[in-house]
C-alpha positions in Angstrom: -148.6 3.1 83.8 -146.8 -0.5 84.0 -146.0 -0.3 80.5 -144.1 3.0 81.1 -142.3 1.9 84.0 -141.2 -1.4 81.9 -139.8 1.0 79.3 -138.0 3.2 81.9 -136.4 0.0 83.2 -135.5 -1.1 80.1 -133.5 2.4 79.3 -131.4 1.9 82.8 -127.6 2.2 82.2 -126.1 1.1 85.1 -122.7 1.2 83.8 -122.4 4.6 82.7 -122.6 7.4 85.1 -125.1 10.3 84.9 -124.7 13.7 86.2 -128.4 13.4 87.7 -127.3 10.2 89.7 -124.1 11.8 90.7 -126.0 14.4 92.3 -128.2 11.8 94.1 -125.2 10.2 95.3 -123.7 13.4 96.5 -126.7 13.9 98.7 -126.6 10.7 100.1 -129.4 9.2 98.2 -130.0 5.8 97.1 -131.1 6.4 93.3 -127.7 6.1 92.1 -125.1 2.9 91.0 -121.5 1.9 91.6 -120.7 3.7 88.5 -121.8 7.0 89.6 -120.3 6.7 93.0 -116.9 5.6 91.4 -117.0 8.9 89.2 -117.8 11.0 92.1 -114.8 9.3 93.9 -112.6 10.0 91.1 -113.5 13.9 91.0 -112.9 14.1 94.6 -109.3 12.4 94.1 -108.6 15.1 91.2 -110.4 18.0 93.2 -111.8 17.1 96.6 -114.7 19.2 96.4 -117.3 17.2 94.4 -119.7 16.2 97.3 -119.5 19.8 98.9 -120.0 21.5 95.5 -123.2 19.0 95.1 -124.3 20.5 98.6 -124.0 24.1 97.3 -126.0 23.3 94.2 -128.7 22.0 96.4 -128.7 25.0 98.7 -128.7 27.2 95.8 -131.7 25.6 94.3 -133.6 25.8 97.6 -132.7 29.6 97.9 -134.0 30.1 94.5 -137.4 28.4 95.1 -137.9 30.1 98.5 -137.1 33.3 97.1 -139.6 33.0 94.2 -142.1 31.7 96.4 -142.0 34.4 98.7 -142.4 36.8 95.6 -145.8 35.0 95.2 -144.7 32.5 92.4 -146.8 29.5 93.0 -146.1 27.3 89.9 -142.7 25.5 89.3 -141.5 23.5 86.3 -138.1 22.1 87.3 -136.3 20.7 84.4 -133.4 18.3 85.5 -132.2 16.7 88.7 -134.3 18.4 91.2 -135.3 15.3 93.0 -132.1 13.6 94.6 -133.4 11.1 97.2 -130.8 12.1 99.7 -132.6 15.2 100.9 -134.2 15.0 104.2 -137.9 14.4 104.3 -139.9 17.6 103.8 -136.7 19.2 102.3 -137.5 18.5 98.4 -137.8 21.6 96.2 -141.7 21.2 96.2 -141.6 21.4 100.0 -139.3 24.5 100.2 -141.9 26.1 97.7 -144.8 24.9 99.8 -143.4 26.4 103.2 -141.9 29.6 101.7 -145.3 30.4 99.9 -147.5 29.3 103.0 -145.5 31.7 105.2 -146.0 34.8 102.4 -149.3 33.9 100.9 -151.4 31.8 103.6 -153.8 29.1 102.1 -152.1 29.3 99.0 -150.3 26.0 97.8 -147.8 25.5 95.0 -148.0 23.2 92.0 -144.6 21.8 91.0 -143.8 19.9 87.8 -140.5 17.9 87.9 -139.4 16.9 84.4 -136.9 14.1 84.4 -135.2 11.8 81.6 -133.2 9.5 84.3 -135.3 6.4 84.4 -134.1 5.8 88.0 -135.2 9.4 89.1 -138.4 9.1 87.4 -139.3 5.8 89.5 -138.1 6.8 92.6 -139.7 10.3 92.5 -143.1 8.5 91.2 -143.1 6.1 94.1 -142.3 8.6 96.9 -143.5 11.9 95.7 -146.7 11.5 93.6 -148.6 8.9 95.9 -148.5 11.5 98.6 -149.5 14.7 97.2 -151.8 16.0 94.8 -149.9 19.3 93.9 -146.7 17.6 92.2 -146.3 15.9 89.1 -143.5 13.8 87.9 -143.2 14.1 83.8 -140.8 12.0 81.7 -139.0 14.4 79.4 -135.6 16.1 78.3 -134.5 19.6 77.7 -132.9 18.5 74.5 -136.7 18.2 73.6 -138.1 21.4 74.9 -141.0 21.5 72.5 -142.3 18.0 73.6 -141.7 19.0 77.4 -143.6 22.1 77.1 -146.6 20.2 74.9 -146.9 17.6 77.5 -150.5 17.0 78.5 -149.7 16.9 82.1 -147.6 20.0 81.7 -150.3 21.8 80.0 -153.3 20.7 82.2 -151.6 20.7 85.6 -150.3 24.4 85.4 -152.4 27.6 84.7 -150.8 28.9 81.8 -152.6 32.4 82.2 -150.6 33.1 85.5 -146.9 33.5 86.0 -144.6 30.4 86.8 -140.9 29.9 87.4 -139.1 27.4 84.9 -135.7 26.0 86.5 -133.2 24.8 84.0 -131.1 22.5 86.0 -129.6 20.4 83.2 -127.9 22.8 80.8 -124.8 20.7 81.1 -126.7 18.3 78.6 -127.1 21.0 75.9 -123.8 21.2 74.3 -125.2 23.1 71.3 -125.3 26.7 72.0 -127.8 27.6 69.3 -130.3 25.0 70.5 -129.9 26.5 74.2 -130.7 29.6 72.7 -133.9 28.2 71.0 -134.6 26.7 74.5 -134.6 29.9 76.3 -136.4 31.4 73.4 -138.8 28.9 73.3 -139.8 29.0 77.1 -140.1 32.9 77.0 -142.6 32.6 74.3 -144.5 29.9 76.3 -145.0 31.1 79.9 -147.1 34.2 80.7 -145.8 37.6 81.5 -144.1 38.0 84.9 -142.8 34.7 85.0 -138.9 33.8 85.9 -136.3 31.6 84.4 -133.5 30.0 86.4 -130.5 28.6 85.0 -127.8 26.6 86.5 -124.5 25.7 84.6 -121.3 23.9 85.2 -118.2 25.5 84.5 -114.4 25.1 84.9 -113.4 28.5 85.3 -112.1 28.2 88.9 -109.9 25.3 88.2 -106.1 25.8 88.4 -104.5 25.9 84.4 -102.1 23.3 85.4 -105.1 21.1 86.4 -107.4 21.5 83.2 -106.1 19.0 81.0 -106.3 16.3 83.6 -110.1 17.4 84.5 -110.9 17.4 80.6 -109.6 14.1 80.0 -111.6 12.7 83.3 -114.6 14.6 81.9 -114.3 12.8 78.4 -113.8 9.2 80.2 -116.7 9.6 82.7 -119.2 11.9 81.5 -118.7 12.4 77.7 -120.7 14.9 76.0 -121.5 17.4 78.7 -121.5 21.0 78.4 -118.9 23.1 80.2 -119.4 26.8 79.7 -117.4 30.0 80.6 -118.9 33.1 82.2 -118.7 34.7 79.2 -120.5 32.0 77.3 -123.3 32.0 80.2 -123.5 35.7 79.8 -124.2 35.5 76.0 -127.2 32.9 76.5 -128.9 35.1 79.1 -128.4 38.3 77.0 -131.8 40.2 76.8 -133.0 38.9 80.0 -133.4 41.2 83.4 -131.6 39.3 86.1 -132.5 39.3 89.7 -130.1 40.5 92.1 -127.2 39.8 92.2 -127.0 38.4 88.7 -125.0 35.8 87.2 -122.8 34.3 90.1 -121.2 31.3 91.8 -124.1 29.4 93.3 -123.0 30.1 96.8 -123.1 33.9 96.1 -126.5 33.9 95.2 -128.6 35.9 97.7 -126.7 34.0 100.5 -128.9 33.5 103.9 -126.1 32.8 106.5 -127.2 29.1 106.9 -126.1 27.6 103.6 -122.0 27.3 104.1 -121.3 24.8 101.5 -118.4 26.6 99.4 -118.9 29.7 100.8 -115.6 30.5 101.8 -114.4 29.6 98.1 -117.4 30.0 95.9 -115.6 29.0 92.8 -115.1 25.6 94.3 -118.8 25.1 93.8 -118.0 24.8 90.1 -121.4 26.1 89.1 -122.7 29.5 88.1 -126.4 30.4 88.8 -128.9 33.0 87.7 -132.6 33.9 87.9 -134.4 36.1 85.2 -137.6 37.9 84.7 -139.5 37.3 81.9 -141.2 40.4 80.6 
């Protein structure tokens, strides 16, 4: 454990922003650096919605987990930035799953595996989550190495692979190779049991006015190089063959709104993200 922690700290890159830590900063967390907050400020200057968009994403994720838990899903694999430190106590995704499942299926508690590649998020989650619950594990992994993630010893032994589960892909922005993205989805479909679910979150520039696109693309290239931005048509192609839960592929504020989550609700496109949940037959 100590050697792994040292390796993680050695990989910390404090001068280059990361999407994971930007989301943490937008949620008011502490697992971020000056570089992340500076990028968030620059995006807010270009289009003053970054913090609100981040809240819309977090609210969407909570609704997805809550919906699946009420459907009886009690196993979750969350790949990507699912543990921002700024969320209130009792408001992390594993808490949402526990509360929703407890209300619908008494005495049943969920098992949640967070898969993270950012060293700072890993360290924070392991320090604040794993010590206080036996029902959550934090695993070092990257969606760009999906075989390693699915074959991980903790992932294989902590979850029961003969019962349905939900896989949340929150780091699609790091998959800039569509052919490999198709492989990721295919690999997950092959691995999980019948009756499982796949949730996807994808950043897009579809709602940005055309006159602002060149400046936004230049800013992205300077601050977050290599990030994958997709159109709705491109996301639909990735989801081809999957049965989507209502309302299908939509802006994240539009996915099963509950009347309480208001971030970007009046202008859903300003969330800058599409979301979808699919059933895996």
